[in-house]
MARBA-3410 file (N, C-alpha, C, O; in Angstrom, 1 decimal):
146
-178.4,-205.5,-69.0,-178.1,-205.1,-67.7,-178.5,-206.2,-66.7,-177.8,-206.4,-65.7 ~ -179.6,-206.7,-67.0,-180.1,-207.8,-66.0,-179.0,-208.9,-66.0,-178.8,-209.5,-65.0 ~ -178.4,-209.1,-67.1,-177.4,-210.2,-67.1,-176.2,-209.7,-66.3,-175.6,-210.6,-65.6 ~ -175.8,-208.5,-66.3,-174.7,-207.9,-65.5,-175.1,-207.9,-64.1,-174.2,-207.9,-63.2 ~ -176.4,-207.8,-63.7,-176.8,-207.7,-62.3,-176.5,-209.0,-61.6,-176.4,-209.0,-60.4
-176.5,-210.1,-62.3,-176.2,-211.3,-61.7,-174.8,-211.4,-61.1,-174.5,-212.1,-60.2 ~ -173.9,-210.6,-61.7,-172.5,-210.7,-61.2,-172.2,-209.7,-60.1,-171.2,-209.8,-59.4 ~ -173.1,-208.8,-59.8,-173.0,-207.9,-58.7,-172.5,-206.6,-59.1,-172.0,-206.4,-60.2 ~ -172.7,-205.6,-58.2,-172.3,-204.3,-58.5,-170.8,-204.1,-58.6,-170.4,-203.1,-59.2 ~ -170.0,-204.9,-58.0,-168.6,-204.8,-58.1,-168.1,-205.0,-59.5,-167.3,-204.3,-60.1
-168.7,-206.0,-60.2,-168.3,-206.3,-61.5,-168.8,-205.2,-62.5,-168.1,-204.8,-63.4 ~ -170.0,-204.7,-62.2,-170.5,-203.6,-63.0,-169.5,-202.4,-62.9,-169.1,-201.7,-63.8 ~ -169.2,-202.1,-61.7,-168.3,-201.0,-61.4,-166.9,-201.2,-62.0,-166.3,-200.3,-62.6 ~ -166.5,-202.5,-62.0,-165.2,-202.8,-62.6,-165.3,-202.7,-64.1,-164.3,-202.2,-64.7 ~ -166.4,-203.0,-64.7,-166.6,-202.9,-66.1,-166.6,-201.4,-66.5,-165.9,-201.0,-67.5
-167.3,-200.6,-65.7,-167.3,-199.1,-66.0,-165.9,-198.5,-65.9,-165.4,-197.7,-66.7 ~ -165.2,-199.0,-64.8,-163.8,-198.5,-64.6,-162.9,-198.9,-65.8,-162.1,-198.2,-66.2 ~ -163.1,-200.2,-66.2,-162.3,-200.7,-67.3,-162.6,-199.9,-68.6,-161.6,-199.6,-69.3 ~ -163.9,-199.7,-68.9,-164.2,-198.9,-70.1,-163.6,-197.5,-69.9,-163.1,-196.9,-70.9 ~ -163.7,-196.9,-68.7,-163.2,-195.6,-68.5,-161.7,-195.6,-68.7,-161.1,-194.6,-69.3
-161.0,-196.6,-68.2,-159.6,-196.7,-68.3,-159.2,-196.9,-69.8,-158.2,-196.4,-70.3 ~ -160.1,-197.7,-70.5,-159.8,-197.8,-72.0,-159.9,-196.5,-72.7,-159.1,-196.2,-73.6 ~ -161.0,-195.8,-72.4,-161.2,-194.4,-73.0,-160.0,-193.5,-72.7,-159.5,-192.8,-73.5 ~ -159.7,-193.5,-71.4,-158.5,-192.7,-70.9,-157.2,-193.1,-71.6,-156.4,-192.3,-72.0 ~ -157.1,-194.4,-71.8,-155.8,-194.9,-72.4,-155.8,-194.5,-73.9,-154.8,-194.1,-74.4
-157.0,-194.6,-74.6,-157.1,-194.1,-75.9,-156.8,-192.6,-76.1,-156.0,-192.2,-77.0 ~ -157.4,-191.8,-75.2,-157.1,-190.4,-75.2,-155.6,-190.1,-74.9,-155.0,-189.3,-75.6 ~ -155.0,-190.9,-74.0,-153.6,-190.7,-73.7,-152.8,-191.1,-74.9,-151.8,-190.5,-75.2 ~ -153.1,-192.2,-75.5,-152.4,-192.7,-76.7,-152.5,-191.6,-77.8,-151.5,-191.4,-78.5 ~ -153.7,-191.1,-78.0,-153.9,-190.0,-79.1,-153.0,-188.8,-78.7,-152.4,-188.2,-79.6
-153.0,-188.4,-77.5,-152.2,-187.3,-77.1,-150.7,-187.6,-77.3,-149.9,-186.8,-77.8 ~ -150.3,-188.8,-76.9,-148.9,-189.2,-77.1,-148.5,-189.2,-78.6,-147.4,-188.8,-78.9 ~ -149.4,-189.7,-79.5,-149.2,-189.7,-80.9,-149.1,-188.3,-81.4,-148.2,-188.0,-82.2 ~ -150.0,-187.4,-81.0,-149.9,-186.0,-81.4,-148.6,-185.3,-80.9,-147.9,-184.6,-81.7 ~ -148.2,-185.7,-79.7,-147.0,-185.1,-79.2,-145.8,-185.6,-80.0,-144.8,-184.9,-80.3
-145.8,-186.9,-80.3,-144.7,-187.5,-81.2,-144.7,-186.8,-82.6,-143.6,-186.6,-83.1 ~ -145.9,-186.6,-83.1,-145.9,-185.9,-84.4,-145.4,-184.5,-84.3,-144.6,-184.0,-85.2 ~ -145.7,-183.8,-83.2,-145.1,-182.4,-83.1,-143.6,-182.5,-82.9,-142.9,-181.6,-83.4 ~ -143.1,-183.4,-82.1,-141.7,-183.6,-82.0,-141.0,-183.9,-83.3,-140.0,-183.3,-83.7 ~ -141.6,-184.8,-84.1,-141.1,-185.1,-85.4,-141.1,-183.9,-86.3,-140.1,-183.7,-87.0
-142.2,-183.1,-86.2,-142.2,-181.9,-87.1,-141.2,-180.9,-86.6,-140.5,-180.3,-87.5 ~ -141.0,-180.7,-85.3,-140.0,-179.8,-84.8,-138.6,-180.3,-85.2,-137.7,-179.5,-85.6 ~ -138.4,-181.6,-85.1,-137.1,-182.1,-85.5,-136.8,-182.0,-87.0,-135.7,-181.7,-87.4 ~ -137.9,-182.1,-87.8,-137.8,-182.0,-89.2,-137.4,-180.5,-89.5,-136.6,-180.2,-90.3 ~ -138.1,-179.6,-88.9,-137.8,-178.2,-89.1,-136.4,-177.8,-88.6,-135.7,-177.1,-89.3
-136.0,-178.4,-87.5,-134.6,-178.2,-87.0,-133.6,-178.8,-88.0,-132.6,-178.1,-88.2 ~ -133.9,-179.9,-88.5,-133.0,-180.6,-89.5,-132.9,-179.7,-90.7,-131.8,-179.6,-91.3 ~ -134.1,-179.2,-91.2,-134.1,-178.3,-92.4,-133.3,-177.1,-92.1,-132.5,-176.7,-93.0 ~ -133.4,-176.5,-90.9,-132.7,-175.3,-90.6,-131.2,-175.6,-90.5,-130.3,-174.8,-90.9 ~ -130.9,-176.8,-89.9,-129.5,-177.2,-89.8,-128.9,-177.4,-91.2,-127.8,-177.0,-91.5
-129.7,-178.0,-92.1,-129.2,-178.2,-93.4,-129.0,-176.9,-94.2,-128.0,-176.7,-94.9 ~ -129.9,-176.0,-93.9,-129.8,-174.6,-94.5,-128.5,-173.9,-94.0,-127.8,-173.3,-94.8 ~ -128.3,-174.0,-92.7,-127.1,-173.4,-92.1,-125.8,-174.0,-92.7,-124.9,-173.3,-93.0 ~ -125.9,-175.3,-92.8,-124.7,-176.1,-93.4,-124.5,-175.6,-94.8,-123.3,-175.5,-95.2 ~ -125.6,-175.5,-95.5,-125.4,-175.1,-96.9,-124.8,-173.7,-97.0,-124.0,-173.4,-97.8
-125.3,-172.8,-96.1,-124.8,-171.4,-96.1,-123.3,-171.4,-95.7,-122.5,-170.7,-96.3 ~ -123.0,-172.3,-94.7,-121.6,-172.4,-94.3,-120.7,-172.9,-95.4,-119.6,-172.4,-95.7 ~ -121.2,-173.9,-96.2,-120.4,-174.4,-97.3,-120.3,-173.3,-98.4,-119.2,-173.2,-99.0 ~ -121.3,-172.6,-98.6,-121.2,-171.5,-99.6,-120.2,-170.5,-99.2,-119.4,-170.0,-100.0 ~ -120.2,-170.1,-97.9,-119.3,-169.1,-97.4,-117.8,-169.7,-97.5,-116.9,-168.9,-97.9
-117.6,-171.0,-97.2,-116.3,-171.6,-97.3,-115.9,-171.5,-98.8,-114.7,-171.2,-99.1 ~ -116.8,-171.9,-99.7,-116.5,-171.9,-101.1,-116.1,-170.5,-101.6,-115.1,-170.3,-102.3 ~ -116.9,-169.4,-101.1,-116.6,-168.1,-101.5,-115.2,-167.7,-100.9,-114.4,-167.0,-101.6 ~ -114.9,-168.1,-99.7,-113.6,-167.7,-99.1,-112.5,-168.4,-99.9,-111.4,-167.8,-100.1 ~ -112.7,-169.7,-100.3,-111.7,-170.3,-101.0,-111.4,-169.7,-102.4,-110.3,-169.5,-102.8
-112.5,-169.3,-103.0,-112.4,-168.5,-104.3,-111.7,-167.2,-104.1,-110.8,-166.8,-104.9 ~ -112.0,-166.5,-103.1,-111.4,-165.2,-102.8,-109.9,-165.4,-102.5,-109.0,-164.7,-103.0 ~ -109.6,-166.5,-101.7,-108.2,-166.8,-101.4,-107.4,-167.1,-102.7,-106.3,-166.7,-102.9 ~ -108.0,-167.9,-103.5,-107.4,-168.3,-104.8,-107.2,-167.1,-105.7,-106.1,-166.9,-106.3 ~ -108.1,-166.2,-105.7,-108.0,-164.9,-106.4,-106.8,-164.1,-105.9,-106.0,-163.6,-106.7
-106.8,-164.0,-104.6,-105.7,-163.2,-104.0,-104.3,-163.9,-104.3,-103.3,-163.2,-104.5 ~ -104.3,-165.2,-104.2,-103.1,-165.9,-104.5,-102.6,-165.6,-105.9,-101.4,-165.4,-106.2 ~ -103.6,-165.7,-106.9,-103.3,-165.4,-108.3,-102.7,-163.9,-108.4,-101.7,-163.7,-109.1 ~ -103.4,-163.0,-107.8,-103.0,-161.6,-107.9,-101.6,-161.4,-107.2,-100.7,-160.7,-107.8 ~ -101.4,-162.1,-106.1,-100.1,-162.0,-105.5,-99.0,-162.6,-106.4,-97.9,-162.1,-106.5
-99.3,-163.7,-107.0,-98.3,-164.4,-107.9,-98.0,-163.4,-109.1,-96.8,-163.3,-109.5 ~ -99.0,-162.8,-109.6,-98.8,-161.8,-110.7,-97.9,-160.7,-110.2,-97.0,-160.2,-110.9 ~ -98.2,-160.1,-109.0,-97.4,-159.0,-108.5,-96.0,-159.5,-108.2,-95.0,-158.7,-108.4 ~ -95.8,-160.7,-107.7,-94.5,-161.2,-107.4,-93.7,-161.3,-108.7,-92.5,-161.1,-108.7 ~ -94.4,-161.8,-109.8,-93.7,-161.8,-111.1,-93.3,-160.5,-111.5,-92.2,-160.3,-112.1
-94.2,-159.5,-111.4,-93.9,-158.1,-111.8,-92.7,-157.6,-110.9,-91.8,-156.9,-111.5 ~ -92.7,-157.9,-109.6,-91.6,-157.4,-108.8,-90.3,-158.1,-109.2,-89.3,-157.4,-109.2 ~ -90.4,-159.4,-109.5,-89.2,-160.1,-109.9,-88.6,-159.5,-111.2,-87.4,-159.3,-111.3 ~ -89.5,-159.2,-112.1,-89.1,-158.6,-113.4,-88.5,-157.2,-113.2,-87.5,-156.9,-113.8 ~ -89.1,-156.4,-112.3,-88.6,-155.1,-112.0,-87.3,-155.2,-111.3,-86.4,-154.4,-111.6
-87.1,-156.1,-110.4,-85.8,-156.3,-109.7,-84.8,-156.7,-110.7,-83.6,-156.2,-110.6 ~ -85.1,-157.6,-111.7,-84.1,-158.0,-112.7,-83.7,-156.8,-113.5,-82.5,-156.6,-113.8 ~ -84.7,-155.9,-113.9,-84.4,-154.7,-114.7,-83.5,-153.8,-113.8,-82.5,-153.2,-114.3 ~ -83.8,-153.6,-112.5,-83.0,-152.8,-111.7,-81.6,-153.3,-111.5,-80.7,-152.6,-111.6 ~ -81.5,-154.6,-111.4,-80.2,-155.2,-111.3,-79.4,-155.0,-112.6,-78.2,-154.7,-112.5
-80.0,-155.1,-113.7,-79.3,-154.9,-115.0,-78.9,-153.4,-115.1,-77.8,-153.2,-115.6 ~ -79.8,-152.5,-114.7,-79.5,-151.1,-114.8,-78.3,-150.8,-113.8,-77.4,-150.1,-114.2 ~ -78.4,-151.4,-112.6,-77.3,-151.2,-111.7,-76.0,-151.7,-112.2,-74.9,-151.0,-112.0 ~ -76.0,-152.9,-112.8,-74.7,-153.4,-113.3,-74.2,-152.5,-114.5,-73.0,-152.3,-114.6 ~ -75.1,-152.0,-115.3,-74.8,-151.1,-116.4,-74.2,-149.9,-115.8,-73.2,-149.4,-116.3
-74.8,-149.3,-114.8,-74.3,-148.1,-114.2,-72.9,-148.3,-113.6,-72.0,-147.5,-113.6 ~ -72.7,-149.5,-112.9,-71.4,-149.8,-112.3,-70.4,-149.9,-113.4,-69.2,-149.4,-113.3 ~ -70.7,-150.5,-114.5,-69.7,-150.6,-115.7,-69.4,-149.2,-116.2,-68.3,-148.9,-116.5 ~ -70.4,-148.4,-116.3,-70.2,-147.0,-116.8,-69.3,-146.2,-115.8,-68.4,-145.5,-116.2 ~ -69.6,-146.4,-114.5,-68.8,-145.7,-113.5,-67.3,-146.2,-113.5,-66.4,-145.4,-113.4
-67.1,-147.5,-113.7,-65.8,-148.0,-113.8,-65.1,-147.4,-115.1,-63.9,-147.1,-115.0 ~ -65.9,-147.4,-116.1,-65.3,-146.8,-117.4,-64.9,-145.3,-117.2,-63.9,-144.9,-117.6 ~ -65.8,-144.6,-116.5,-65.5,-143.2,-116.2,-64.3,-143.1,-115.3,-63.4,-142.2,-115.5 ~ -64.2,-143.9,-114.3,-63.0,-143.9,-113.4,-61.7,-144.2,-114.2,-60.7,-143.4,-114.0 ~ -61.8,-145.2,-115.1,-60.6,-145.4,-115.9,-60.2,-144.2,-116.8,-59.1,-143.9,-116.9
-61.3,-143.6,-117.3,-61.1,-142.5,-118.2,-60.5,-141.3,-117.4,-59.6,-140.6,-117.8 ~ -61.0,-141.1,-116.2,-60.5,-140.0,-115.3,-59.1,-140.3,-114.9,-58.3,-139.4,-114.9 ~ -58.8,-141.6,-114.6,-57.4,-141.9,-114.2,-56.5,-141.6,-115.4,-55.4,-141.1,-115.2 ~ -56.9,-142.0,-116.6,-56.1,-141.7,-117.7,-55.9,-140.2,-117.9,-54.8,-139.7,-118.2 ~ -56.9,-139.4,-117.8,-56.8,-138.0,-117.9,-55.9,-137.4,-116.8,-55.1,-136.5,-117.1
-56.0,-137.9,-115.6,-55.2,-137.4,-114.5,-53.7,-137.7,-114.8,-52.8,-136.9,-114.6 ~ -53.4,-138.9,-115.3,-52.0,-139.2,-115.7,-51.6,-138.4,-116.8,-50.4,-137.9,-116.8 ~ -52.4,-138.1,-117.8,-52.0,-137.2,-118.9,-51.8,-135.8,-118.4,-50.8,-135.1,-118.9 ~ -52.6,-135.3,-117.5,-52.4,-134.0,-116.9,-51.1,-133.9,-116.1,-50.4,-132.9,-116.2 ~ -50.8,-135.0,-115.4,-49.5,-135.0,-114.6,-48.4,-135.0,-115.6,-47.4,-134.2,-115.4
-48.5,-135.8,-116.7,-47.4,-135.7,-117.7,-47.3,-134.4,-118.3,-46.2,-133.8,-118.6 ~ -48.5,-133.7,-118.6,-48.5,-132.4,-119.2,-47.8,-131.4,-118.3,-47.1,-130.5,-118.7 ~ -48.1,-131.5,-117.0,-47.5,-130.6,-116.0,-46.0,-130.8,-116.0,-45.2,-129.8,-116.0 ~ -45.6,-132.1,-116.0,-44.2,-132.3,-116.0,-43.5,-131.7,-117.2,-42.5,-131.1,-117.1 ~ -44.1,-131.9,-118.4,-43.6,-131.3,-119.6,-43.6,-129.8,-119.6,-42.7,-129.1,-120.0
-44.7,-129.3,-119.0,-44.8,-127.8,-118.8,-43.7,-127.3,-117.9,-43.1,-126.2,-118.2 ~ -43.4,-128.0,-116.9,-42.3,-127.6,-116.0,-41.0,-127.6,-116.7,-40.1,-126.8,-116.6 ~ -40.8,-128.7,-117.5,-39.6,-128.9,-118.3,-39.5,-127.7,-119.3,-38.4,-127.1,-119.4 ~ -40.6,-127.5,-120.0,-40.6,-126.4,-121.0,-40.3,-125.0,-120.3,-39.6,-124.2,-120.8 ~ -40.9,-124.8,-119.1,-40.7,-123.5,-118.4,-39.2,-123.4,-118.0,-38.7,-122.3,-118.1
-38.6,-124.5,-117.5,-37.2,-124.3,-117.2,-36.4,-124.1,-118.4,-35.4,-123.4,-118.4 ~ -36.7,-124.8,-119.6,-36.0,-124.5,-120.8,-36.2,-123.1,-121.3,-35.3,-122.4,-121.7 ~ -37.4,-122.6,-121.2,-37.7,-121.2,-121.6,-36.9,-120.2,-120.7,-36.4,-119.3,-121.1 ~ -36.9,-120.5,-119.4,-36.1,-119.7,-118.5,-34.7,-119.7,-118.8,-34.0,-118.7,-118.8 ~ -34.2,-120.9,-119.1,-32.8,-121.1,-119.5,-32.5,-120.3,-120.8,-31.5,-119.5,-120.9
-33.4,-120.4,-121.8,-33.3,-119.6,-123.0,-33.4,-118.2,-122.7,-32.6,-117.4,-123.3 ~ -34.3,-117.8,-121.9,-34.4,-116.3,-121.5,-33.2,-115.8,-120.9,-32.7,-114.7,-121.2 ~ -32.6,-116.6,-120.0,-31.4,-116.2,-119.3,-30.3,-116.1,-120.4,-29.5,-115.1,-120.3 ~ -30.2,-117.0,-121.3,-29.1,-116.9,-122.4,-29.3,-115.7,-123.3,-28.4,-114.9,-123.6 ~ -30.6,-115.5,-123.6,-30.9,-114.4,-124.5,-30.5,-113.1,-123.7,-30.0,-112.2,-124.3
-30.9,-113.1,-122.5,-30.6,-111.9,-121.7,-29.1,-111.7,-121.6,-28.6,-110.5,-121.6 ~ -28.3,-112.7,-121.4,-26.9,-112.6,-121.4,-26.3,-112.1,-122.7,-25.5,-111.2,-122.8 ~ -26.8,-112.7,-123.8,-26.4,-112.3,-125.1,-26.7,-110.8,-125.3,-25.9,-110.1,-125.8 ~ -27.8,-110.4,-125.0,-28.3,-109.1,-125.2,-27.4,-108.1,-124.3,-27.0,-107.0,-124.8 ~ -27.1,-108.5,-123.1,-26.3,-107.7,-122.3,-24.9,-107.6,-122.9,-24.2,-106.5,-122.8
-24.3,-108.7,-123.4,-23.0,-108.7,-124.0,-23.0,-107.7,-125.2,-22.0,-107.0,-125.4 ~ -24.0,-107.8,-125.9,-24.0,-106.9,-127.1,-24.2,-105.5,-126.7,-23.7,-104.6,-127.4 ~ -24.9,-105.2,-125.7,-25.1,-103.8,-125.3,-23.8,-103.3,-124.6,-23.5,-102.1,-124.6 ~ -23.0,-104.2,-124.1,-21.8,-103.8,-123.5,-20.7,-103.5,-124.6,-19.9,-102.6,-124.5 ~ -20.8,-104.3,-125.6,-19.8,-104.2,-126.7,-20.2,-102.9,-127.5,-19.3,-102.5,-128.3
-21.2,-102.5,-127.5,-21.6,-101.3,-128.3,-21.2,-100.1,-127.7,-21.4,-99.0,-128.3
END
């Protein structure tokens, strides 16, 4: 101290202030370092949370893609079944149309046969009437001659 007294009280006060500022600067640097460590820890936690959310999002997307693929496969199977059913329906419809056409042709043939039969029946009826009239005439002639 005696050595410091030679420089005067200003230098001593300056030394105390410098030491105080050094201590304050060290405390400030320590606080700044702790603050940076807390920020880094918070950022690390935030990054971990972000990575976890991203992982969950990817898992959800993967599940959605799998579900969509499953629905597409099911839809394809159903479309195949529908197409096969439509083919069967078309075949049945064509078969029914052919049967209906066959029945129409058969009905037309029967109608023409019935018309021919009616015409023959009318001819036969007129012949029978003619024969009846002749027999009636013959019978009357014989009854007159008797």
